[in-house]
C-alpha distance (Angstrom), angle and dihedral (degrees) to the residues before:
residue distance angle dihedral
M1 . . .
P2 3.81 . .
S3 3.79 118.2 .
Y4 3.79 112.9 -124.2
T5 3.81 145.5 156.6
L6 3.80 122.3 -124.8
I7 3.81 108.0 -139.8
T8 3.79 116.4 -150.3
T9 3.83 103.4 149.9
P10 3.82 133.3 64.1
A11 3.81 91.2 -123.8
E12 3.80 91.8 57.1
L13 3.79 91.8 47.7
Q14 3.79 93.3 47.2
A15 3.81 91.3 50.7
F16 3.80 92.8 50.5
C17 3.80 93.0 47.7
Q18 3.80 90.6 52.8
R19 3.81 91.0 51.5
A20 3.80 92.5 44.5
R21 3.80 92.3 58.9
Q22 3.79 87.9 69.4
A23 3.81 90.2 65.9
S24 3.80 124.8 81.4
Y25 3.79 93.9 -139.4
L26 3.77 140.2 21.4
A27 3.81 130.1 -150.2
V28 3.81 111.8 -139.5
D29 3.78 137.6 -176.7
T30 3.78 133.7 162.0
E31 3.77 134.3 -152.9
F32 3.78 117.0 -152.6
V33 3.79 143.7 159.7
R34 3.79 123.9 -129.3
T35 3.77 107.0 159.3
R36 3.79 101.5 112.0
T37 3.81 103.8 16.7
Y38 3.80 138.1 73.9
Y39 3.80 92.0 -136.8
A40 3.79 120.8 50.7
R41 3.81 114.7 -111.2
L42 3.77 113.6 -134.3
G43 3.80 111.5 -130.0
L44 3.80 104.2 168.5
V45 3.80 140.4 -5.0
Q46 3.79 118.7 -151.7
L47 3.81 119.8 -158.7
R48 3.77 136.1 175.8
A49 3.80 126.7 -172.5
G50 3.80 116.2 168.4
A51 3.80 108.1 -40.8
D52 3.82 91.8 -21.8
V53 3.81 114.0 106.6
V54 3.80 114.0 177.4
L55 3.78 136.3 175.0
V56 3.79 110.3 -151.0
D57 3.81 112.8 -152.2
P58 3.83 106.8 -150.6
V59 3.79 91.1 178.2
A60 3.82 92.4 61.1
L61 3.80 94.1 38.4
S62 3.79 95.3 48.1
A63 3.79 93.1 44.6
E64 3.79 92.3 55.1
H65 3.79 104.8 28.2
F66 3.82 108.8 20.1
P67 3.02 133.0 -169.6
D68 3.82 107.4 18.1
A69 3.80 104.1 29.1
L70 3.81 94.5 103.9
Q71 3.81 95.4 45.0
P72 3.84 95.6 100.7
M73 3.81 89.0 57.3
W74 3.81 93.2 48.6
E75 3.82 89.5 49.4
L76 3.81 89.6 50.2
L77 3.79 91.3 53.7
K78 3.82 89.8 50.6
D79 3.83 92.0 55.9
P80 3.84 105.4 122.3
D81 3.81 91.0 -153.9
L82 3.80 92.8 59.6
T83 3.81 124.2 79.3
V84 3.81 110.5 -142.9
V85 3.81 110.5 -145.5
I86 3.81 116.5 -157.8
H87 3.79 132.5 163.2
A88 3.81 116.5 -133.3
G89 3.81 92.3 -17.9
G90 3.79 97.8 -170.4
E91 3.77 106.4 136.4
D92 3.82 90.1 10.3
Y93 3.80 87.3 73.8
E94 3.77 91.6 49.7
I95 3.79 95.0 50.0
L96 3.82 93.0 43.6
T97 3.79 91.1 50.8
Q98 3.81 89.8 47.0
H99 3.81 91.8 55.2
M100 3.80 99.9 33.9
G101 3.78 95.2 48.3
Q102 3.79 91.9 -133.3
I103 3.77 141.2 56.1
P104 3.83 111.5 -82.5
E105 3.80 112.7 -116.1
G106 3.79 130.9 -148.0
I107 3.81 95.8 35.9
F108 3.81 120.7 169.2
D109 3.80 111.4 -172.2
T110 3.80 109.5 -159.1
Q111 3.80 92.9 -159.0
I112 3.80 88.4 59.8
G113 3.79 90.1 42.5
A114 3.80 91.8 51.7
A115 3.81 90.7 50.3
F116 3.80 92.8 52.6
A117 3.81 89.6 45.6
G118 3.80 90.5 57.2
Y119 3.80 102.2 -103.5
G120 3.80 93.6 123.2
D121 3.78 136.6 -93.7
A122 3.81 120.0 -62.1
L123 3.81 95.9 4.5
G124 3.80 108.6 -171.1
Y125 3.79 121.9 -126.8
A126 3.81 94.5 -111.6
A127 3.81 90.5 52.1
L128 3.82 91.0 47.3
V129 3.81 91.9 51.5
N130 3.78 92.0 47.3
E131 3.82 91.4 48.2
F132 3.80 94.7 51.7
T133 3.82 103.2 30.7
G134 3.80 108.2 16.9
V135 3.81 89.5 -124.8
V136 3.81 118.2 138.5
I137 3.80 110.9 -142.6
D138 3.79 120.2 -145.0
K139 3.82 106.7 -126.0
S140 3.80 96.0 -177.5
Q141 3.83 92.6 109.7
S142 3.81 96.1 51.9
R143 3.83 93.0 106.5
T144 3.80 94.7 54.1
D145 3.80 119.7 140.7
W146 3.80 95.3 -121.7
M147 3.80 93.2 -165.7
Q148 3.80 93.9 62.2
R149 3.79 119.3 99.2
P150 2.91 135.5 -114.7
L151 3.79 99.5 32.8
A152 3.80 113.8 -149.0
A153 3.80 121.6 -115.0
E154 3.81 89.9 -111.1
Q155 3.80 90.6 55.3
L156 3.80 92.7 49.3
D157 3.82 91.1 47.3
Y158 3.80 89.7 52.1
A159 3.81 91.5 49.9
A160 3.81 93.4 48.0
A161 3.81 91.6 52.0
D162 3.81 89.0 61.4
V163 3.81 90.6 72.0
Q164 3.81 101.1 21.9
Y165 3.81 93.6 75.1
L166 3.79 96.9 27.3
Y167 3.80 90.4 65.9
D168 3.81 91.8 54.7
I169 3.81 94.9 43.8
Y170 3.80 96.1 52.7
P171 3.85 98.9 73.5
K172 3.81 91.4 45.8
L173 3.79 92.9 50.4
L174 3.80 91.3 43.4
A175 3.81 90.7 53.9
E176 3.81 90.6 53.8
L177 3.79 91.8 49.3
D178 3.81 92.8 46.4
A179 3.81 89.8 52.4
A180 3.81 90.4 50.6
G181 3.82 93.3 45.5
K182 3.81 92.5 -121.9
T183 3.79 103.9 112.2
H184 3.81 92.4 100.2
L185 3.82 90.3 56.4
V186 3.80 92.0 50.9
L187 3.80 92.4 49.7
A188 3.80 91.3 47.3
E189 3.80 92.9 48.4
S190 3.81 92.1 45.6
A191 3.80 89.9 52.5
E192 3.81 90.1 47.3
Q193 3.81 92.3 52.9
V194 3.80 89.8 51.7
R195 3.81 91.5 48.4
K196 3.80 92.5 50.3
R197 3.80 91.7 53.8
A198 3.80 90.3 53.4
V199 3.81 93.9 51.5
T200 3.79 120.0 91.9
I201 3.79 127.6 -168.9
P202 3.83 110.0 -119.3
D203 3.79 109.4 -110.9
D204 3.81 92.7 -118.7
Y205 3.81 90.5 63.6
L206 3.80 101.8 42.4
Y207 3.80 89.9 105.3
L208 3.82 90.2 67.1
Y209 3.82 89.3 64.8
F210 3.80 98.3 41.0
G211 3.79 107.2 117.7
N212 3.80 100.3 -134.3
A213 3.80 99.4 31.9
W214 3.81 87.9 116.9
Q215 3.81 88.0 73.6
C216 3.83 90.1 68.5
N217 3.78 128.0 83.8
A218 3.81 118.4 -138.1
A219 3.81 94.9 -85.8
Q220 3.79 93.0 46.9
L221 3.79 90.7 45.9
A222 3.80 90.1 55.7
V223 3.80 88.6 54.7
L224 3.81 91.9 45.7
R225 3.80 89.5 52.3
E226 3.82 91.1 56.3
L227 3.80 92.7 43.5
L228 3.80 92.4 53.1
I229 3.80 90.7 49.6
W230 3.81 89.2 51.2
R231 3.82 93.7 48.2
Q232 3.79 93.6 47.9
Q233 3.79 93.7 49.4
R234 3.80 93.8 45.3
A235 3.82 92.4 49.2
R236 3.79 92.0 50.3
A237 3.80 93.8 46.1
A238 3.80 93.4 48.6
D239 3.84 94.0 36.4
I240 3.79 93.0 -129.0
P241 3.83 130.8 129.3
L242 3.80 117.7 -89.0
G243 3.79 90.7 -115.8
F244 3.80 90.5 57.9
V245 3.81 88.6 61.2
A246 3.81 95.3 44.5
K247 3.78 133.5 -33.9
D248 3.79 121.8 -117.7
H249 3.80 95.1 -106.8
T250 3.80 89.0 50.9
M251 3.80 90.9 52.4
L252 3.79 90.4 51.9
E253 3.80 92.0 49.2
L254 3.81 90.9 49.5
A255 3.80 91.0 51.6
R256 3.78 93.7 48.9
R257 3.82 98.6 41.4
T258 3.84 97.3 35.3
P259 3.82 98.4 -158.3
A260 3.81 113.2 -149.7
S261 3.81 102.0 -162.6
A262 3.78 142.0 37.0
Q263 3.79 88.4 -106.6
E264 3.80 91.1 56.6
L265 3.81 90.5 45.8
R266 3.80 89.0 59.1
G267 3.79 88.6 61.6
I268 3.81 93.3 60.0
T269 3.81 115.2 107.5
D270 3.83 114.5 -102.3
L271 3.81 95.0 -9.0
S272 3.79 100.6 141.4
P273 3.81 120.6 -125.6
V274 3.82 87.5 -127.7
T275 3.80 90.7 59.3
V276 3.80 91.6 47.0
R277 3.80 91.1 48.9
Y278 3.80 99.5 45.8
A279 3.80 102.8 25.6
G280 3.79 104.1 22.6
D281 3.80 94.0 107.4
E282 3.81 91.2 50.6
L283 3.79 90.1 48.7
L284 3.78 93.9 50.1
A285 3.81 90.1 46.9
A286 3.82 90.2 53.4
I287 3.80 90.5 51.2
K288 3.79 90.5 49.1
R289 3.82 92.2 50.1
G290 3.78 89.2 53.6
Q291 3.79 91.9 49.3
Q292 3.80 92.9 48.9
T293 3.80 98.5 48.0
T294 3.78 116.0 118.5
E295 3.81 92.9 -157.1
L296 3.78 109.4 70.0
P297 3.81 116.1 -166.3
E298 3.77 119.2 -121.1
P299 3.83 109.6 -96.1
L300 3.79 114.6 -108.0
T301 3.78 124.4 -126.8
R302 3.78 121.4 -143.5
L303 3.79 103.2 -99.4
T304 3.79 95.3 -124.2
D305 3.83 89.7 52.3
L306 3.80 93.7 58.9
P307 3.82 115.1 114.5
D308 3.81 110.3 -96.2
Y309 3.82 91.5 4.5
K310 3.79 94.2 140.9
L311 3.80 92.5 46.1
T312 3.81 91.6 50.0
F313 3.80 93.7 45.0
N314 3.79 92.7 51.0
A315 3.80 92.3 47.1
I316 3.82 90.9 54.1
K317 3.79 91.0 44.7
Q318 3.80 90.2 52.6
R319 3.81 91.8 52.5
V320 3.81 90.1 48.5
Q321 3.79 90.3 52.9
E322 3.79 90.8 50.3
L323 3.81 90.7 51.8
A324 3.80 90.2 48.5
V325 3.80 89.8 57.4
E326 3.80 90.3 47.0
L327 3.82 93.1 51.2
E328 3.82 94.5 36.3
V329 3.80 93.6 -126.3
P330 3.82 132.3 118.5
A331 3.81 113.0 -85.8
S332 3.82 88.3 -125.7
L333 3.82 89.0 68.3
I334 3.78 90.5 59.1
A335 3.78 101.2 43.3
S336 3.78 139.7 -4.8
R337 3.80 123.1 -158.3
R338 3.80 88.9 -97.3
Q339 3.80 92.3 52.3
I340 3.80 91.4 51.7
N341 3.80 89.8 48.8
D342 3.80 89.2 50.2
V343 3.80 89.5 59.4
I344 3.81 92.5 51.6
H345 3.81 91.1 45.8
W346 3.82 91.2 50.5
C347 3.78 95.6 48.2
V348 3.80 98.4 40.5
Q349 3.81 108.0 27.0
V350 3.81 110.6 25.3
P351 3.83 109.3 89.9
A352 3.80 114.2 -116.6
A353 3.81 91.3 -124.2
A354 3.82 90.9 55.6
K355 3.79 96.6 52.5
A356 3.80 93.4 79.7
Y357 3.82 88.7 63.4
L358 3.80 100.5 40.3
P359 3.81 133.9 74.6
P360 3.82 112.2 -106.7
P361 3.81 117.6 -121.6
D362 3.80 118.4 -83.9
L363 3.80 93.3 -105.2
F364 3.81 90.3 60.1
V365 3.82 98.7 54.6
S366 3.80 141.4 60.0
W367 3.81 118.2 -5.1
R368 3.81 92.7 -17.8
G369 3.78 92.1 52.4
D370 3.79 91.8 49.5
K371 3.78 88.7 59.4
L372 3.79 103.3 32.2
R373 3.79 118.1 18.9
T374 3.81 102.4 86.9
E375 3.77 92.1 41.2
L376 3.81 95.5 47.5
E377 3.80 93.9 47.0
A378 3.80 89.2 53.9
L379 3.80 91.3 45.0
I380 3.81 93.7 52.6
K381 3.79 92.4 45.6
R382 3.79 88.7 52.6
E383 3.82 95.7 45.5
T384 3.82 96.7 44.0
């Protein structure tokens, strides 16, 4: 079992952060809960610097010393001289950005590193540890409620293992990537994953990314646009998941049927009586705003129904495969099917006026964009 210190006081955290600044890199993981809230709730932060393995308890610290007790840790993670090593950051990046107030810098994601080193896409932490150390990690505590207190010894041991081995694996993986000349790609992709987690779609344009928006005509799409704005704002204000406000299929039904009374709202599939009772007036007002708009959005076509879609998709896929050979990486690391579709959607369906407010597709930014953007824009213009 890994040896670690559970940090529950500001003095303990401050002391660790001072020691950690002597290291050149820091292994980090977070445990959080996001089952019934819009924003993730931070339950534990695991850190290792040198021989120091600590579990920072934000629940205890915030309860006793809110709001600044965690500030030394956030400042540590902002240190430009410190590489922050995380495995499969995903929501970790989102929650760190949420608490730090800025995008973390100097991230090295070992899942990305392992992929570029040839260990396969989306390698899990347990598989990474086994590959590099031969250790088999017990995953039986992975479904822990990290907000509950006290946490059992087995749960704390499990959490500590997430950084205990990660710290030792990093220099070995880095050496392999340096030898292959791919470290710069891993750092660029890690930074890109962090950036993407910090980007939010402006509420006015959520309809462009709604999966079944193509089923709406222009008038219905205007209503859907207002409904999505309403749902997003209500979920944020109440700190509940979007689906707790209204599910996607319910939103689509509302946009297409445009109920005009509480009685008609009650006939909408899966729209809860609680929502009708406490937010029915807001919902009806959103529908009315959509109906009264003088600027109807352009209807969206299902991507696969676009003229020459298949031809365009295959042309982009071919260029991706050529770049994969050039960079000596799997094509799947450059672009998935979804990422190729995102390019077509951006070029063909996103209004020009909206592009200044929206994040470009993955293939148009960072290291991918350097290699592909100009060429793909010309290709799509030619094919469509």
